[in-house]
C-alpha positions as CSV (number, residue, x, y, z in Angstrom):
1,M,-6.0,-5.1,13.1
2,T,-5.3,-1.9,14.9
3,L,-4.8,1.3,12.9
4,T,-2.0,3.5,14.4
5,V,-1.3,7.2,14.4
6,E,2.0,6.4,12.5
7,Q,0.1,4.6,9.7
8,V,-2.3,7.6,9.3
9,K,0.6,10.0,9.3
10,A,2.4,8.0,6.6
11,E,-0.8,8.1,4.5
12,L,-1.2,11.9,5.1
13,N,2.4,12.5,4.0
14,K,1.5,11.2,0.6
15,I,-0.6,14.4,0.2
16,Q,1.8,17.0,-1.1
17,D,1.6,20.7,-0.3
18,P,0.4,22.5,-3.5
19,C,2.7,25.5,-2.9
20,S,5.8,23.3,-2.7
21,L,4.6,21.4,-5.8
22,S,4.5,24.7,-7.7
23,Q,8.2,25.1,-6.9
24,A,8.9,21.6,-8.3
25,F,9.8,20.4,-4.8
26,G,6.8,18.5,-3.4
27,I,6.7,18.2,0.4
28,G,4.2,15.9,2.2
29,M,1.8,17.4,4.7
30,V,3.5,15.8,7.7
31,D,7.0,16.8,6.6
32,M,5.7,20.3,5.8
33,G,4.5,20.6,9.4
34,L,0.8,21.0,8.4
35,V,-0.4,18.0,10.5
36,V,-0.8,19.2,14.1
37,D,-2.4,16.2,15.7
38,V,-3.8,12.8,14.8
39,N,-6.1,10.7,17.0
40,V,-7.2,7.2,16.2
41,T,-10.0,5.8,18.2
42,P,-11.2,2.1,17.9
43,A,-14.8,1.9,16.8
44,V,-16.6,-1.4,15.8
45,D,-15.6,-4.4,13.7
46,E,-11.9,-3.5,13.6
47,Q,-12.7,0.0,12.3
48,H,-11.5,3.3,13.7
49,D,-12.5,6.9,13.9
50,V,-9.7,9.2,12.8
51,D,-9.5,12.9,13.9
52,I,-6.9,15.0,12.2
53,Q,-6.0,18.6,13.2
54,L,-4.3,20.6,10.4
55,R,-2.9,24.0,10.0
56,V,-2.0,26.1,6.9
57,T,1.1,28.0,6.2
58,F,-0.8,31.4,6.3
59,P,-4.3,32.4,7.3
60,G,-5.4,33.3,3.8
61,C,-4.5,29.9,2.2
62,T,-6.9,28.9,-0.5
63,F,-6.0,25.2,-0.4
64,V,-8.0,24.3,2.7
65,P,-10.7,22.5,0.5
66,F,-8.0,20.7,-1.4
67,F,-6.4,19.3,1.8
68,E,-9.7,18.2,3.2
69,Q,-10.8,16.5,0.0
70,A,-7.4,14.8,-0.3
71,V,-7.5,13.5,3.2
72,H,-11.0,12.0,2.6
73,R,-10.1,10.6,-0.8
74,L,-7.0,8.9,0.8
75,L,-8.5,7.5,4.0
76,E,-12.2,6.7,3.1
77,P,-11.4,3.7,1.0
78,R,-9.6,2.0,3.9
79,S,-11.7,-0.8,5.4
80,D,-10.2,0.0,8.9
81,V,-11.5,3.6,8.9
82,R,-15.1,4.2,9.9
83,A,-15.2,8.0,10.2
84,I,-12.8,10.9,9.4
85,S,-12.9,14.3,11.0
86,V,-10.6,17.1,9.8
87,G,-10.3,20.2,11.9
88,W,-8.6,23.6,11.4
89,G,-8.1,25.8,14.3
90,A,-5.9,28.1,16.3
91,H,-2.8,25.9,16.3
92,G,-0.4,28.8,16.2
93,T,1.3,30.3,13.2
94,W,3.1,27.9,10.9
95,S,6.8,28.5,10.4
96,P,9.6,26.7,8.4
97,D,10.9,25.4,11.8
98,Q,7.9,23.0,11.8
99,M,9.2,21.2,8.7
100,S,10.9,17.9,9.2
101,E,14.7,18.0,9.5
102,E,15.0,15.8,6.4
103,V,13.1,18.4,4.3
104,K,15.0,21.3,5.8
105,V,18.3,19.7,4.6
106,K,16.9,18.9,1.1
107,L,15.5,22.5,0.8
108,D,18.8,24.0,1.9
109,A,20.6,21.9,-0.7
110,R,18.1,23.0,-3.4
111,R,18.5,26.6,-2.5
112,R,22.3,26.3,-2.8
113,D,22.0,24.6,-6.2
114,I,19.7,27.4,-7.4
115,A,22.1,30.0,-6.1
116,R,24.9,28.4,-8.1
117,T,23.0,28.3,-11.3
118,V,20.8,31.4,-11.4
119,P,22.8,34.5,-12.4
120,G,22.7,37.1,-9.6
121,A,21.3,34.8,-7.0
122,S,23.1,34.8,-3.6
123,G,26.6,35.6,-4.7
124,S,26.4,34.2,-8.3
125,P,28.0,36.5,-10.8
126,R,25.6,39.0,-12.4
127,P,25.3,39.0,-16.1
128,S,27.2,42.0,-17.7
129,N,23.9,43.3,-19.2
130,A,22.1,43.4,-15.8
131,V,20.4,46.6,-15.0
132,E,20.1,47.6,-11.3
133,V,17.0,49.6,-10.4
134,N,16.9,51.8,-7.3
135,I,13.2,51.5,-6.3
136,D,13.5,54.6,-4.1
137,S,14.2,56.8,-7.2
138,A,12.1,54.9,-9.7
139,R,9.0,56.7,-10.9
140,L,5.9,54.6,-10.5
141,E,3.5,57.0,-12.3
142,P,4.0,58.3,-15.8
143,E,4.9,61.9,-16.1
144,A,2.0,64.3,-16.9
């Protein structure tokens, strides 16, 4: 049986971006735009070599080992996969534009819901006891 790029991407999308999970809004790697390229090459005995090129949302991301381990844990048990290669490179800077349209719609709806329920967020009424701080005039050091 032939392993397809679409099958690999469906598997990779099961791996959720840890930063999105921390916001209680898990987004799969593919939907997040972290999967740049997937190549599937037939090998021997109906097995395939899989090469995956990934990117992170910012250069200092500490989750690179997490993503690599998750990819290997997910794909290694498959009998149709012989070898897995994960690469990180100069694939350009990630931006929210690289998220899937479905995720963008869900994220916009979530932001609107939050704006309606969190006092002071994007047009929501501020609580009467709210204190406004002018950072330009605030003292950051204690007086001597």
